[in-house]
N, C-alpha and C positions, 0 to 999 in steps of 0.2 A: 843034509846039502849033497850038491854035489859038487865035486871038485873038478878043476881041466884037467884032461888026457893028454897025452901026443896026438896032434891035430887040432886039438880045439883051443880057444883062447879070448879071454877075457872082456867086454868092451861096454862102452856105455852110448846110449841112442841119441845119436846130435840132428838128427831130422827124420822127421814122417816122412816117405814119397808118396804112398798110396800103392797099389794093386800087391799089398803083401809086401811091401819092400819098405827097408829104412836105411839112413847111413848113419854107419856105427864108427868111431873111434876105437881102435883095438888096442889094446895095452902094451903090443907091443912095436906100437909107432905108428901103425899104416890105418888110414880110413880106408872103407870096404862097404861098395854097397852087399846089403844083410835081408836076405829074403826070409818071411819068416817062414817056417816050416810048417803042412798041414794040418800037423796032430794039435799044434798050440796057436793055429790061427784063431780059432770063434771062440776058445776056451777062453786066453789070456788075452788081454789089453794092454800094448805095450805105448810107453809114453816116450818124450822126449825127456833124458836123461836119467833113464832107466838100465841099470846094470842086468847086463845078458851075458848069457855062454852063445858061444858059434862056433861052425866046424867050419876050418880052414878048404879048400878046396888044394889038390895038387894042380891042377891043372886050368884054373883062376886063381891068380894071387890076389885080383881086384873084386872077386866076392866071397861070401862067405854065406852060410846057415848058418839061423837064428832058432839053437834048439831050447832053450830055457831062459827064463826070466828069474829074475832074483827077485825076492821082495827085499824092504828096506832093514829088516831084524836080519837079512842071511848078507847085503852086502854089507852090513856094520862088522859082522862076524869074517867073513873073507877080509874086509878092511883089518880091522885086529888079529889077523892069522898071517898078515904079510902076502895074502896074495894078490892085493891090490897094493900100488902105487899110493904114495901119501897124499897126493896132490889128487886123487881123483874129490869132486865136490859129490855128496850124494844128496839124493833128495833133491838134486835142481832139477827144475821146471822151469815151464814158460810161464807158469801162473801167474808168478810173481814180479810179471815187467810192470813197469810206470806207464801208465796212459797216460798224455798228456789232456790240458787242460782247456784246449782250443775250441773252443765252441763256437760257430759264425752268425751264434745269435743269442741275445740275452733276454734270459727266463722271465724278468720284470719287466717287459713291456708284454705281456701277454695277459 
């Protein structure tokens, strides 16, 4: 398992923006625009709520490079080791969002 080094930070993906870009909430308190590196672009699928390792840029503080995606087990291990803050929600996805039952017609009439 890869641990962060100097110039790197852990982050959680908050939005998928398209064109190999994501919005990341870094655990140093900043929200950054993340660019998915070419070596993981088509090999690893990144979703909302995933924990990733990002490389920070010296010349652009608002941007970063997504270098690695942690699977659920690795993210739990990082949290147990104290690498991630305690208030981080792991396995947070948009799939659990509630859908309203606001159908404009009645199925009984059909």
